[in-house]
C-alpha positions as CSV (number, residue, x, y, z in Angstrom):
1,X,30.9,142.1,127.4
2,X,31.7,141.2,123.7
3,X,33.9,144.3,123.2
4,X,35.5,143.9,126.6
5,X,36.5,140.3,125.9
6,X,37.7,141.2,122.5
7,X,40.0,143.8,124.1
8,X,41.6,141.3,126.5
9,X,42.1,138.8,123.7
10,X,44.7,141.1,122.1
11,X,48.1,140.3,123.6
12,X,46.7,138.2,126.4
13,X,49.5,135.5,126.1
14,X,52.2,138.2,126.6
15,X,50.8,139.4,129.9
16,X,52.2,138.2,133.2
17,X,50.1,135.8,135.3
18,X,49.0,138.7,137.6
19,X,48.1,140.8,134.6
20,X,46.0,138.0,133.1
21,X,44.1,137.6,136.3
22,X,43.5,141.3,136.5
23,X,42.3,141.5,132.9
24,X,39.9,138.6,133.6
25,X,38.6,140.4,136.7
26,X,38.2,143.7,134.7
27,X,35.8,142.0,132.3
28,X,33.9,140.2,135.1
29,X,35.1,136.7,134.1
30,X,36.8,136.3,137.5
31,X,36.1,137.8,140.9
32,X,38.2,138.8,143.9
33,X,37.5,135.5,145.6
34,X,38.5,133.5,142.5
35,X,41.9,135.4,142.2
36,X,42.6,134.8,145.9
37,X,41.7,131.1,145.5
38,X,44.0,130.7,142.5
39,X,46.8,132.8,144.1
40,X,46.9,130.4,147.1
41,X,47.3,127.4,144.8
42,X,43.7,126.3,144.5
43,X,42.2,123.5,146.6
44,X,44.5,122.3,149.4
45,X,42.2,120.8,152.0
46,X,42.1,117.0,151.3
47,X,38.7,116.6,153.0
48,X,36.9,117.1,149.7
49,X,39.1,114.5,148.0
50,X,38.1,112.0,150.7
51,X,34.5,112.5,149.6
52,X,35.3,111.7,146.0
53,X,37.6,108.6,146.1
54,X,39.2,106.2,148.5
55,X,42.6,106.0,150.0
56,X,43.3,109.7,149.5
57,X,46.8,111.0,150.0
58,X,46.6,114.4,148.3
59,X,45.8,116.1,144.9
60,X,47.5,115.9,141.5
61,X,47.4,119.3,140.0
62,X,47.4,120.2,136.3
63,X,48.2,123.7,134.9
64,X,45.0,125.6,134.4
65,X,45.0,128.1,131.4
66,X,42.4,129.8,129.3
67,X,41.7,129.8,125.6
68,X,41.0,133.2,124.1
69,X,39.7,134.5,120.7
70,X,36.7,132.1,120.6
71,X,33.5,133.4,119.1
72,X,31.0,130.5,118.9
73,X,27.5,131.1,117.5
74,X,28.1,134.8,117.8
75,X,29.1,134.7,121.5
76,X,32.5,135.4,122.9
77,X,34.0,132.9,125.4
78,X,37.0,132.6,127.7
79,X,37.5,128.9,127.9
80,X,39.3,127.2,130.8
81,X,41.6,124.3,129.9
82,X,43.4,122.0,132.4
83,X,46.2,120.3,130.6
84,X,50.0,119.5,130.9
85,X,51.0,119.2,127.3
86,X,53.0,122.0,125.8
87,X,51.5,124.0,122.8
88,X,47.9,122.9,123.2
89,X,46.6,126.2,124.6
90,X,48.8,128.3,122.4
91,X,47.8,126.4,119.2
92,X,44.1,126.6,119.9
93,X,44.2,130.3,120.7
94,X,46.1,131.0,117.5
95,X,43.7,129.0,115.4
96,X,40.7,130.6,117.0
97,X,42.1,134.0,116.2
98,X,42.5,133.0,112.5
99,X,38.9,131.8,112.4
100,X,37.7,134.9,114.2
101,X,39.3,137.1,111.5
102,X,38.4,135.1,108.4
103,X,35.4,132.9,109.2
104,X,33.0,131.5,111.8
105,X,32.2,128.7,114.3
106,X,28.7,127.4,114.5
107,X,27.4,124.5,116.6
108,X,24.3,122.4,117.3
109,X,23.2,119.4,119.3
110,X,21.1,116.9,117.4
111,X,18.9,114.7,119.7
112,X,18.3,114.8,123.4
113,X,18.4,111.3,124.8
114,X,21.1,109.2,126.4
115,X,21.0,105.4,126.3
116,X,20.7,102.8,129.0
117,X,21.0,99.0,128.3
118,X,19.3,96.1,130.0
119,X,20.7,92.8,128.8
120,X,19.2,89.3,128.7
121,X,22.3,87.2,127.8
122,X,20.5,84.0,126.7
123,X,17.2,84.6,125.1
124,X,14.8,81.7,124.3
125,X,12.6,83.4,121.7
126,X,13.7,86.9,120.6
127,X,10.5,87.7,118.6
128,X,8.3,86.8,121.5
129,X,10.5,88.8,123.9
130,X,10.4,91.9,121.7
131,X,6.6,91.7,121.3
132,X,6.2,91.4,125.1
133,X,8.5,94.4,125.9
134,X,7.0,96.7,123.2
135,X,3.4,95.8,124.3
136,X,4.4,97.1,127.8
137,X,6.5,100.0,126.6
138,X,4.2,102.9,127.7
139,X,3.8,101.3,131.1
140,X,7.6,100.8,131.6
141,X,8.2,104.5,130.6
142,X,5.4,105.7,133.0
143,X,6.6,103.7,136.0
144,X,10.3,104.7,135.4
145,X,9.4,108.4,135.3
146,X,7.0,108.1,138.3
147,X,9.3,106.0,140.6
148,X,12.8,107.0,139.6
149,X,13.2,109.8,137.1
150,X,10.6,112.1,138.6
151,X,13.2,114.9,139.3
152,X,14.1,114.9,135.6
153,X,10.4,115.0,134.6
154,X,9.9,118.1,136.7
155,X,12.8,119.8,134.8
156,X,11.3,118.7,131.4
157,X,13.2,115.5,130.9
158,X,12.8,111.8,131.8
159,X,12.5,108.5,130.0
160,X,11.2,109.0,126.5
161,X,11.3,105.6,124.7
162,X,12.0,101.9,125.1
163,X,13.6,99.9,122.2
164,X,14.6,96.3,121.8
165,X,17.7,95.1,119.9
166,X,18.8,91.6,118.8
167,X,22.6,91.1,119.3
168,X,24.1,87.8,118.0
169,X,26.1,85.9,120.6
170,X,28.5,84.4,117.9
171,X,27.4,80.9,118.6
172,X,24.2,80.9,116.5
173,X,22.0,82.2,119.3
174,X,21.0,85.7,120.3
175,X,21.0,88.0,123.3
176,X,18.3,90.6,123.7
177,X,19.1,94.2,124.8
178,X,16.5,96.7,125.9
179,X,17.5,100.3,125.2
180,X,16.1,102.9,127.5
181,X,16.2,106.4,126.1
182,X,16.1,109.3,128.5
183,X,16.5,113.1,128.4
184,X,18.9,114.0,131.2
185,X,18.3,117.8,130.9
186,X,21.5,119.5,132.2
187,X,22.9,116.4,134.0
188,X,25.2,113.9,132.4
189,X,22.6,111.4,133.6
190,X,24.8,108.4,134.3
191,X,23.6,107.7,137.8
192,X,19.9,108.2,137.2
193,X,20.1,106.1,134.0
194,X,21.7,103.2,135.9
195,X,19.0,103.5,138.6
196,X,16.2,103.4,135.9
197,X,17.7,100.3,134.3
198,X,18.1,98.5,137.6
199,X,14.5,99.5,138.5
200,X,13.2,98.0,135.2
201,X,14.9,94.7,135.7
202,X,12.1,93.1,137.8
203,X,9.1,94.1,135.7
204,X,11.0,93.0,132.5
205,X,11.7,89.6,134.0
206,X,8.0,89.3,135.1
207,X,6.7,90.2,131.7
208,X,9.0,88.0,129.7
209,X,10.1,85.1,131.9
210,X,13.6,85.8,130.8
211,X,16.6,86.5,133.0
212,X,18.1,90.0,133.1
213,X,21.9,89.7,133.3
214,X,23.2,93.3,133.2
215,X,22.0,96.9,133.6
216,X,24.2,99.8,132.6
217,X,24.3,103.0,130.6
218,X,26.0,103.2,127.2
219,X,28.7,105.8,126.4
220,X,28.0,105.4,122.7
221,X,25.2,107.9,122.7
222,X,24.4,108.1,118.9
223,X,20.9,109.4,119.9
224,X,22.5,112.7,120.9
225,X,25.2,114.1,118.7
226,X,27.1,117.4,119.0
227,X,28.1,119.1,115.8
228,X,30.6,122.0,115.3
229,X,31.3,123.6,112.0
230,X,34.2,125.9,111.2
231,X,34.0,127.9,108.0
232,X,37.0,129.9,106.8
233,X,36.0,132.1,103.9
234,X,39.3,133.2,102.5
235,X,42.3,130.8,102.6
236,X,45.3,130.2,100.5
237,X,44.2,127.5,97.9
238,X,47.3,125.4,98.4
239,X,46.9,125.3,102.2
240,X,43.2,124.4,101.8
241,X,44.1,121.5,99.5
242,X,46.7,120.3,101.9
243,X,44.3,120.3,104.9
244,X,41.7,118.6,102.8
245,X,44.2,115.9,101.9
246,X,45.3,115.5,105.5
247,X,41.6,115.0,106.5
248,X,41.1,112.4,103.8
249,X,44.2,110.5,105.2
250,X,42.5,110.4,108.6
251,X,39.2,109.3,107.1
252,X,40.6,106.4,105.2
253,X,43.5,105.1,107.5
254,X,42.8,104.0,111.1
255,X,46.4,104.4,112.0
256,X,46.3,108.1,111.1
257,X,42.7,108.4,112.5
258,X,43.8,107.4,115.9
259,X,46.4,110.2,116.1
260,X,44.1,112.7,114.5
261,X,41.4,112.0,117.0
262,X,43.9,112.3,119.8
263,X,44.6,115.7,118.5
264,X,40.9,116.6,118.6
265,X,40.8,115.4,122.2
266,X,43.8,117.6,123.0
267,X,41.2,120.4,122.9
268,X,38.2,118.5,124.3
269,X,39.7,116.8,127.4
270,X,41.2,119.9,129.0
271,X,37.8,121.6,129.0
272,X,36.1,118.5,130.4
273,X,38.7,118.2,133.2
274,X,38.5,121.9,134.0
275,X,34.7,121.7,134.3
276,X,34.6,118.5,136.4
277,X,33.1,116.4,133.6
278,X,33.9,112.7,132.9
279,X,36.5,112.8,130.1
280,X,36.8,109.0,130.1
281,X,33.1,108.6,129.2
282,X,33.3,111.2,126.5
283,X,36.5,109.6,125.0
284,X,34.9,106.2,125.0
285,X,31.8,107.5,123.2
286,X,33.9,109.4,120.6
287,X,36.1,106.4,119.8
288,X,33.1,104.1,119.5
289,X,31.3,106.6,117.3
290,X,34.4,106.9,115.1
291,X,34.1,103.1,114.4
292,X,30.4,103.1,113.7
293,X,30.7,101.9,110.1
294,X,33.1,99.1,110.9
295,X,36.4,101.0,110.5
296,X,37.9,103.5,112.9
297,X,37.9,107.0,111.2
298,X,38.4,110.6,112.0
299,X,35.7,112.4,113.9
300,X,36.4,115.5,111.9
301,X,36.2,116.2,108.2
302,X,37.8,119.1,106.3
303,X,37.0,120.0,102.7
304,X,37.1,122.9,100.3
305,X,33.7,124.5,99.8
306,X,34.1,125.4,96.1
307,X,34.0,129.1,96.8
308,X,37.6,129.6,97.9
309,X,36.9,128.6,101.4
310,X,37.5,125.7,103.8
311,X,34.9,124.0,105.9
312,X,35.5,121.6,108.9
313,X,32.9,119.5,110.7
314,X,33.1,117.7,114.1
315,X,30.3,115.3,114.8
316,X,30.2,112.9,117.7
317,X,28.5,112.1,121.1
318,X,29.7,114.6,123.7
319,X,27.6,114.1,126.8
320,X,28.4,116.5,129.7
321,X,26.7,117.9,132.7
322,X,26.4,121.3,134.4
323,X,24.7,120.0,137.5
324,X,25.6,117.3,140.0
325,X,28.9,115.5,140.6
326,X,32.3,117.2,140.6
327,X,31.0,120.0,138.4
328,X,29.1,121.5,141.4
329,X,31.3,120.2,144.2
330,X,34.9,121.0,143.3
331,X,35.6,124.7,143.8
332,X,37.9,124.9,140.7
333,X,35.3,123.3,138.5
334,X,32.7,125.6,139.8
335,X,34.9,128.6,139.1
336,X,35.6,127.3,135.6
337,X,31.9,126.9,134.9
338,X,31.3,130.4,136.0
339,X,34.1,131.7,133.8
340,X,32.6,129.9,130.8
341,X,29.2,131.4,131.4
342,X,27.4,128.5,129.7
343,X,23.7,128.2,130.7
344,X,23.0,124.6,129.8
345,X,24.7,121.2,129.3
346,X,24.0,121.5,125.5
347,X,25.8,124.8,125.3
348,X,28.7,123.4,127.2
349,X,28.8,120.5,124.8
350,X,28.7,122.8,121.8
351,X,31.6,124.9,123.2
352,X,33.7,121.8,123.9
353,X,33.1,120.4,120.4
354,X,34.2,123.8,118.9
355,X,37.4,123.7,120.9
356,X,38.1,120.2,119.6
357,X,37.6,121.1,116.0
358,X,39.7,124.3,116.2
359,X,42.5,122.3,117.9
360,X,42.3,119.9,115.0
361,X,42.6,122.7,112.5
362,X,45.7,124.0,114.2
363,X,47.4,120.6,114.1
364,X,46.5,119.9,110.5
365,X,47.8,123.4,109.5
366,X,51.1,122.7,111.3
367,X,51.5,119.2,109.9
368,X,51.0,120.3,106.3
369,X,53.2,123.4,106.5
370,X,56.1,123.7,109.0
371,X,55.6,120.3,110.4
372,X,54.6,119.3,114.0
373,X,58.1,119.6,115.5
374,X,58.9,123.3,114.9
375,X,55.9,124.8,116.6
376,X,55.6,122.2,119.4
377,X,59.3,122.0,120.2
378,X,59.7,125.8,120.2
379,X,57.2,125.9,123.1
380,X,58.8,122.8,124.6
381,X,62.1,124.5,125.2
382,X,61.1,125.8,128.6
383,X,60.2,122.2,129.7
384,X,63.6,121.0,128.5
385,X,65.4,123.9,130.3
386,X,63.5,122.9,133.5
387,X,64.3,119.2,132.9
388,X,68.0,120.1,132.6
389,X,67.9,121.8,136.0
390,X,68.0,125.4,134.9
391,X,67.1,128.0,137.6
392,X,64.6,130.8,137.0
393,X,67.1,133.4,135.8
394,X,68.8,130.8,133.5
395,X,65.7,129.6,131.7
396,X,65.3,132.4,129.2
397,X,69.0,132.0,128.2
398,X,68.7,128.3,127.8
399,X,65.5,128.7,125.8
400,X,67.1,131.1,123.4
401,X,70.0,128.9,122.7
402,X,67.7,125.8,122.2
403,X,65.6,127.8,119.7
404,X,68.8,128.5,117.8
405,X,69.7,124.8,117.7
406,X,66.2,123.9,116.7
407,X,66.3,126.4,113.8
408,X,69.5,124.8,112.4
409,X,69.1,121.1,113.2
410,X,65.2,120.9,113.2
411,X,65.3,118.9,116.4
412,X,66.3,119.3,120.0
413,X,66.4,117.0,123.1
414,X,67.0,117.0,126.8
415,X,70.7,116.3,126.2
416,X,70.9,119.5,124.1
417,X,69.4,121.4,127.1
418,X,71.9,119.8,129.5
419,X,74.8,120.7,127.3
420,X,73.6,124.3,126.8
421,X,73.2,124.7,130.6
422,X,76.7,123.4,131.3
423,X,78.1,125.7,128.7
424,X,76.2,128.7,130.2
425,X,77.3,128.0,133.7
426,X,80.9,127.4,132.6
427,X,80.9,130.7,130.7
428,X,79.4,132.5,133.8
429,X,82.1,131.0,136.1
430,X,84.8,132.1,133.7
431,X,83.4,135.6,133.6
432,X,83.2,135.7,137.4
433,X,86.8,134.4,137.7
434,X,88.0,137.1,135.2
435,X,86.3,139.9,137.2
436,X,87.7,138.6,140.4
437,X,91.3,138.5,139.1
438,X,91.0,141.9,137.6
């Protein structure tokens, strides 16, 4: 499979859609039924949508592409990405190819447990409350696993620990927050965690005499962090320094960090969406983790390794699931999961982290060399042509002229596309008139 995938990576972007589908079929990433499903436009029956949300009127579709050239931890992947923004897929493929030729991508997940919170908003005596909870910790874990999380226990997971935190209210008093730590196995675990927290409300109130005011999972899962590392062994020293400086900018300045992290999520979100995972939960966790020391910072770091190479690190909570929810109900998400070939939630998390870090590398390289406009806008010319009203046969001609304008002026807009299209049609009418008279 490795050699076969490597073969289709070469020139994949230059193939037609039909040729891409055939190539993916040839290596076993897609099957006949998948191609038929995609060729018909994907899911059209709204009955499934009615099961997901309320007041359904249809589906909002995003373009579904694939990222190629990825070798992560020695394994080749074809990675589905559902996204509307121009240049994201092209940029990540180009950067993955660069890394494949000159470096490596390695990943790991540190920790296993997600976090649930049980809040007592107005505590009388925190020290007493904490002692009462911790004295019953083993019992609370045992009943949670027996009565609620028994399915996870059978798969090797379940509630692992109970902790107590003091959180100042800001008025001189404290609230108490009980943290429930649970291994969700291959599920994201949100629903089962919320059930566990609700279940523990009554025994906690009985043990302590305090009032439980809220039960909910946390998306800041600093007890389970995904790490991806890109190492480029041979890089132009000037480029390496520029990328290192750009990374420092995002570490130290929250205004830059916000845009840097958005760029990382340009890689992460499309894979989350394609696989039916909760991208909002992942984004919330990543942004909170980026602020863990009191200042919002980049979730990636790039630095020269002292041996002529460049190293980049992504580290943040990235909680995903491969069972339950949309992942195993939506036919497109199911197909994308099959295409990826990941065998666990941890592997999926590691792949997604790698895509985010590689996307970040591509953005930093562009920003510190040609600038963000040249690469992005060159790919954006087709959107501008469409926005101007160009027909299928006119699009390549409008694109070519827009690229010429971009090369000279370093910027293009929709008004440029409209002017180009008007000029093209005027020229074609004049040619037609000349031929008619002759």
